[in-house]
Z-matrix of the N, CA and C atoms (Angstrom, degrees):
N
C 1 1.444
C 2 1.519 1 109.49
N 3 1.315 2 115.26 1 139.94
C 4 1.457 3 122.40 2 -179.88
C 5 1.522 4 109.37 3 -103.20
N 6 1.313 5 117.24 4 143.49
C 7 1.454 6 122.48 5 177.06
C 8 1.522 7 109.42 6 -122.17
N 9 1.325 8 114.96 7 153.40
C 10 1.446 9 121.30 8 174.54
C 11 1.525 10 107.84 9 -144.38
N 12 1.309 11 116.55 10 167.47
C 13 1.457 12 120.08 11 -179.08
C 14 1.512 13 111.09 12 -134.28
N 15 1.319 14 113.98 13 145.73
C 16 1.455 15 122.87 14 167.40
C 17 1.526 16 104.40 15 -120.93
N 18 1.323 17 116.98 16 126.14
C 19 1.466 18 120.12 17 -177.78
C 20 1.517 19 110.71 18 -127.01
N 21 1.318 20 114.47 19 153.77
C 22 1.458 21 121.88 20 175.17
C 23 1.524 22 107.02 21 -130.32
N 24 1.323 23 116.32 22 120.71
C 25 1.456 24 122.11 23 177.46
C 26 1.520 25 108.07 24 -98.83
N 27 1.317 26 115.96 25 125.82
C 28 1.461 27 121.81 26 -176.11
C 29 1.524 28 109.24 27 -120.40
N 30 1.331 29 116.19 28 124.60
C 31 1.462 30 121.65 29 172.69
C 32 1.520 31 107.53 30 -98.24
N 33 1.342 32 115.81 31 126.40
C 34 1.455 33 121.75 32 -176.88
C 35 1.521 34 111.16 33 -106.17
N 36 1.337 35 116.36 34 149.87
C 37 1.453 36 119.68 35 172.90
C 38 1.526 37 109.29 36 -83.36
N 39 1.321 38 116.54 37 -174.26
C 40 1.467 39 120.53 38 -176.75
C 41 1.531 40 112.93 39 -64.10
N 42 1.338 41 117.61 40 -19.00
C 43 1.468 42 121.97 41 178.16
C 44 1.528 43 112.36 42 -99.02
N 45 1.320 44 116.62 43 11.93
C 46 1.467 45 123.62 44 179.22
C 47 1.528 46 112.81 45 67.32
N 48 1.316 47 116.85 46 28.43
C 49 1.460 48 122.81 47 176.11
C 50 1.526 49 107.61 48 -97.59
N 51 1.347 50 118.36 49 131.97
C 52 1.467 51 119.64 50 -179.83
C 53 1.531 52 112.35 51 -58.97
N 54 1.325 53 114.41 52 128.80
C 55 1.473 54 120.92 53 175.58
C 56 1.524 55 110.19 54 -99.48
N 57 1.325 56 115.89 55 -46.79
C 58 1.467 57 120.86 56 177.67
C 59 1.524 58 108.45 57 -138.48
N 60 1.320 59 114.43 58 154.28
C 61 1.470 60 120.85 59 175.45
C 62 1.519 61 108.46 60 -140.64
N 63 1.308 62 114.56 61 142.96
C 64 1.472 63 122.42 62 175.19
C 65 1.526 64 106.58 63 -132.74
N 66 1.332 65 116.57 64 141.12
C 67 1.455 66 118.36 65 176.92
C 68 1.514 67 110.13 66 -123.29
N 69 1.322 68 113.77 67 154.12
C 70 1.462 69 122.65 68 -177.21
C 71 1.526 70 108.72 69 -133.62
N 72 1.313 71 115.88 70 135.77
C 73 1.464 72 122.29 71 174.23
C 74 1.524 73 106.54 72 -143.25
N 75 1.302 74 115.33 73 92.27
C 76 1.461 75 121.50 74 -172.44
C 77 1.526 76 112.17 75 -53.52
N 78 1.331 77 117.50 76 -46.06
C 79 1.466 78 120.13 77 -178.70
C 80 1.524 79 112.73 78 -66.71
N 81 1.325 80 116.74 79 -23.75
C 82 1.459 81 120.78 80 179.89
C 83 1.516 82 113.39 81 -94.53
N 84 1.319 83 116.51 82 2.23
C 85 1.455 84 120.40 83 180.00
C 86 1.520 85 113.34 84 73.44
N 87 1.326 86 116.37 85 21.87
C 88 1.462 87 120.67 86 -179.45
C 89 1.521 88 108.80 87 -102.01
N 90 1.331 89 115.59 88 124.25
C 91 1.459 90 120.08 89 178.83
C 92 1.525 91 109.51 90 -138.72
N 93 1.321 92 115.26 91 120.67
C 94 1.461 93 122.59 92 178.70
C 95 1.528 94 111.97 93 52.29
N 96 1.327 95 115.63 94 45.83
C 97 1.465 96 121.65 95 178.10
C 98 1.523 97 109.08 96 -82.99
N 99 1.332 98 118.12 97 120.47
C 100 1.462 99 118.99 98 179.61
C 101 1.523 100 111.25 99 -67.28
N 102 1.314 101 116.05 100 147.21
C 103 1.462 102 122.27 101 173.08
C 104 1.514 103 108.59 102 -147.57
N 105 1.309 104 116.17 103 156.35
C 106 1.455 105 120.73 104 178.86
C 107 1.519 106 112.07 105 -106.20
N 108 1.347 107 117.54 106 -9.83
C 109 1.464 108 119.66 107 -179.72
C 110 1.520 109 110.39 108 -155.59
N 111 1.321 110 114.55 109 150.06
C 112 1.458 111 120.93 110 175.08
C 113 1.520 112 108.89 111 -148.82
N 114 1.305 113 115.73 112 145.48
C 115 1.456 114 122.34 113 173.81
C 116 1.519 115 106.96 114 -134.18
N 117 1.303 116 115.83 115 120.60
C 118 1.460 117 121.67 116 -178.36
C 119 1.521 118 107.92 117 -120.27
N 120 1.312 119 116.14 118 130.26
C 121 1.465 120 121.09 119 175.79
C 122 1.512 121 108.53 120 -124.54
N 123 1.310 122 115.50 121 136.98
C 124 1.466 123 121.32 122 174.12
C 125 1.518 124 108.08 123 -130.48
N 126 1.321 125 116.16 124 152.66
C 127 1.453 126 122.27 125 -179.47
C 128 1.518 127 109.83 126 -98.14
N 129 1.324 128 116.30 127 122.40
C 130 1.465 129 122.22 128 175.07
C 131 1.528 130 106.33 129 -93.67
N 132 1.323 131 115.47 130 101.73
C 133 1.464 132 121.12 131 -175.50
C 134 1.530 133 111.92 132 -65.40
N 135 1.320 134 117.06 133 -36.13
C 136 1.467 135 120.21 134 -178.75
C 137 1.531 136 111.02 135 -67.44
N 138 1.321 137 116.65 136 -43.66
C 139 1.470 138 120.84 137 -178.77
C 140 1.527 139 112.37 138 -88.09
N 141 1.341 140 116.18 139 -10.53
C 142 1.470 141 122.51 140 -178.19
C 143 1.534 142 111.12 141 56.08
N 144 1.334 143 114.26 142 50.62
C 145 1.459 144 118.54 143 179.05
C 146 1.522 145 110.81 144 -150.59
N 147 1.323 146 113.97 145 155.95
C 148 1.460 147 120.67 146 176.10
C 149 1.519 148 109.15 147 -84.87
N 150 1.321 149 114.98 148 135.97
C 151 1.462 150 121.99 149 174.53
C 152 1.522 151 106.86 150 -111.40
N 153 1.335 152 116.78 151 140.05
C 154 1.459 153 119.34 152 -173.41
C 155 1.512 154 112.37 153 -134.83
N 156 1.316 155 113.08 154 152.22
C 157 1.460 156 122.04 155 169.04
C 158 1.525 157 105.84 156 -128.84
N 159 1.310 158 117.16 157 116.95
C 160 1.460 159 122.57 158 177.15
C 161 1.526 160 107.37 159 -117.00
N 162 1.315 161 116.59 160 118.56
C 163 1.463 162 121.54 161 -179.62
C 164 1.514 163 109.71 162 -132.33
N 165 1.324 164 115.54 163 142.85
C 166 1.456 165 120.58 164 170.89
C 167 1.513 166 108.36 165 -148.35
N 168 1.324 167 114.87 166 150.16
C 169 1.458 168 119.71 167 -178.78
C 170 1.528 169 109.51 168 -76.24
N 171 1.328 170 114.75 169 157.40
C 172 1.459 171 118.41 170 -177.28
C 173 1.519 172 112.93 171 -68.61
N 174 1.341 173 117.27 172 -13.93
C 175 1.468 174 118.93 173 177.20
C 176 1.532 175 112.85 174 -101.90
N 177 1.335 176 117.19 175 14.96
C 178 1.474 177 120.83 176 175.75
C 179 1.527 178 108.24 177 -69.89
N 180 1.330 179 117.86 178 117.65
C 181 1.464 180 119.85 179 -179.70
C 182 1.535 181 111.16 180 -66.07
N 183 1.323 182 115.72 181 142.27
C 184 1.461 183 121.04 182 -178.48
C 185 1.529 184 111.12 183 -59.95
N 186 1.329 185 118.38 184 -40.90
C 187 1.465 186 119.55 185 -179.67
C 188 1.527 187 111.28 186 -63.05
N 189 1.336 188 117.93 187 -35.34
C 190 1.460 189 120.37 188 176.86
C 191 1.529 190 110.91 189 -71.87
N 192 1.326 191 118.00 190 -34.54
C 193 1.459 192 120.55 191 176.96
C 194 1.531 193 109.98 192 -63.92
N 195 1.317 194 117.37 193 -40.65
C 196 1.465 195 121.03 194 176.94
C 197 1.526 196 110.65 195 -60.78
N 198 1.327 197 116.47 196 -43.67
C 199 1.471 198 120.40 197 178.48
C 200 1.526 199 110.92 198 -64.65
N 201 1.319 200 116.56 199 -40.09
C 202 1.467 201 122.49 200 178.33
C 203 1.530 202 110.28 201 -59.59
N 204 1.329 203 116.54 202 -49.01
C 205 1.467 204 120.96 203 179.54
C 206 1.527 205 109.99 204 -62.60
N 207 1.324 206 117.17 205 -43.15
C 208 1.473 207 120.50 206 179.09
C 209 1.526 208 111.57 207 -58.71
N 210 1.319 209 116.49 208 -46.34
C 211 1.466 210 119.96 209 -179.70
C 212 1.532 211 111.70 210 -65.82
N 213 1.324 212 116.59 211 -34.41
C 214 1.468 213 119.97 212 176.25
C 215 1.526 214 110.22 213 -65.36
N 216 1.334 215 117.15 214 -42.87
C 217 1.468 216 120.18 215 178.69
C 218 1.527 217 111.15 216 -59.48
N 219 1.323 218 116.54 217 -43.18
C 220 1.475 219 120.24 218 177.90
C 221 1.523 220 110.46 219 -62.95
N 222 1.331 221 117.02 220 -44.93
C 223 1.465 222 119.61 221 -178.41
C 224 1.527 223 111.68 222 -66.96
N 225 1.342 224 117.78 223 -31.37
C 226 1.465 225 119.98 224 176.15
C 227 1.526 226 110.91 225 -62.69
N 228 1.318 227 116.57 226 -40.12
C 229 1.469 228 120.02 227 176.49
C 230 1.516 229 111.32 228 -62.54
N 231 1.327 230 116.67 229 -42.83
C 232 1.471 231 120.72 230 178.48
C 233 1.524 232 110.73 231 -63.52
N 234 1.332 233 116.49 232 -44.23
C 235 1.464 234 120.75 233 179.08
C 236 1.523 235 110.50 234 -63.19
N 237 1.327 236 116.52 235 -43.21
C 238 1.458 237 120.80 236 -179.73
C 239 1.534 238 110.62 237 -59.84
N 240 1.329 239 116.56 238 -43.92
C 241 1.465 240 119.75 239 179.62
C 242 1.531 241 111.60 240 -64.26
N 243 1.320 242 117.50 241 -43.35
C 244 1.476 243 120.20 242 178.59
C 245 1.523 244 111.10 243 -63.29
N 246 1.331 245 117.05 244 -36.85
C 247 1.467 246 121.08 245 -176.54
C 248 1.519 247 113.18 246 -77.75
N 249 1.341 248 116.29 247 -33.59
C 250 1.468 249 119.61 248 -172.90
C 251 1.518 250 114.66 249 -114.30
N 252 1.318 251 116.75 250 -23.20
C 253 1.460 252 120.72 251 -175.13
C 254 1.524 253 112.76 252 77.46
N 255 1.319 254 117.49 253 6.32
C 256 1.467 255 121.51 254 -177.56
C 257 1.533 256 110.44 255 -87.36
N 258 1.331 257 115.33 256 88.47
C 259 1.460 258 121.18 257 -176.42
C 260 1.519 259 112.69 258 -63.67
N 261 1.341 260 117.20 259 -35.76
C 262 1.461 261 119.92 260 -177.36
C 263 1.530 262 111.69 261 -65.93
N 264 1.314 263 116.92 262 -41.69
C 265 1.467 264 120.06 263 179.00
C 266 1.530 265 109.49 264 -68.68
N 267 1.329 266 117.41 265 -39.76
C 268 1.466 267 121.14 266 178.66
C 269 1.531 268 110.28 267 -63.03
N 270 1.316 269 117.31 268 -39.59
C 271 1.468 270 120.92 269 178.18
C 272 1.527 271 110.33 270 -64.67
N 273 1.330 272 116.82 271 -40.29
C 274 1.468 273 120.96 272 176.83
C 275 1.531 274 110.20 273 -62.33
N 276 1.324 275 116.88 274 -40.37
C 277 1.457 276 120.41 275 178.67
C 278 1.533 277 111.07 276 -63.59
N 279 1.323 278 116.44 277 -38.24
C 280 1.464 279 120.31 278 177.45
C 281 1.531 280 110.10 279 -65.95
N 282 1.327 281 116.85 280 -40.22
C 283 1.472 282 120.20 281 176.65
C 284 1.533 283 110.21 282 -61.73
N 285 1.321 284 116.14 283 -41.12
C 286 1.454 285 120.77 284 178.51
C 287 1.540 286 109.87 285 -62.06
N 288 1.326 287 116.90 286 -41.22
C 289 1.467 288 120.84 287 178.94
C 290 1.528 289 110.63 288 -63.13
N 291 1.317 290 117.06 289 -39.12
C 292 1.459 291 120.26 290 179.09
C 293 1.529 292 111.01 291 -69.53
N 294 1.317 293 117.06 292 -36.41
C 295 1.465 294 120.87 293 175.32
C 296 1.535 295 110.23 294 -64.19
N 297 1.323 296 116.37 295 -39.81
C 298 1.462 297 121.08 296 175.48
C 299 1.531 298 109.60 297 -59.02
N 300 1.334 299 116.33 298 -45.07
C 301 1.479 300 120.74 299 -179.38
C 302 1.515 301 110.26 300 -59.14
N 303 1.321 302 117.85 301 -42.56
C 304 1.459 303 121.15 302 179.24
C 305 1.525 304 111.28 303 -66.28
N 306 1.336 305 116.53 304 -49.19
C 307 1.462 306 120.58 305 -176.38
C 308 1.521 307 112.13 306 -65.80
N 309 1.325 308 117.64 307 -32.20
C 310 1.464 309 120.52 308 -179.37
C 311 1.534 310 112.61 309 -91.67
N 312 1.326 311 115.73 310 2.21
C 313 1.472 312 121.73 311 176.69
C 314 1.528 313 112.73 312 56.00
N 315 1.329 314 114.53 313 46.58
C 316 1.464 315 119.28 314 177.38
C 317 1.519 316 109.30 315 -73.17
N 318 1.323 317 114.61 316 132.85
C 319 1.471 318 119.44 317 174.49
C 320 1.523 319 108.00 318 -84.12
N 321 1.326 320 115.89 319 119.06
C 322 1.467 321 119.47 320 -179.80
C 323 1.500 322 110.77 321 -121.42
């Protein structure tokens, strides 16, 4: 069996707020790549619930955070369709993402 790692290094300020973040994904050729935000979700099969870690640096601009959330919403629809084959629900999710873009006044 082969193993690989994806890591995120977070530097915190005195109040434990992320100041900088770097991520690494050896198989993807990513090493010490700076980022301002990350959202990680894992499935806890025993508890039947999603566990999440959402982090962003204190200098992450709000307009970029809105774009980040919008792109995540779109990708969730794509993932849902690949996992379930339910095109109608995936299309609804994409519509919801576009409504989010309008309501949050994302510049695209």
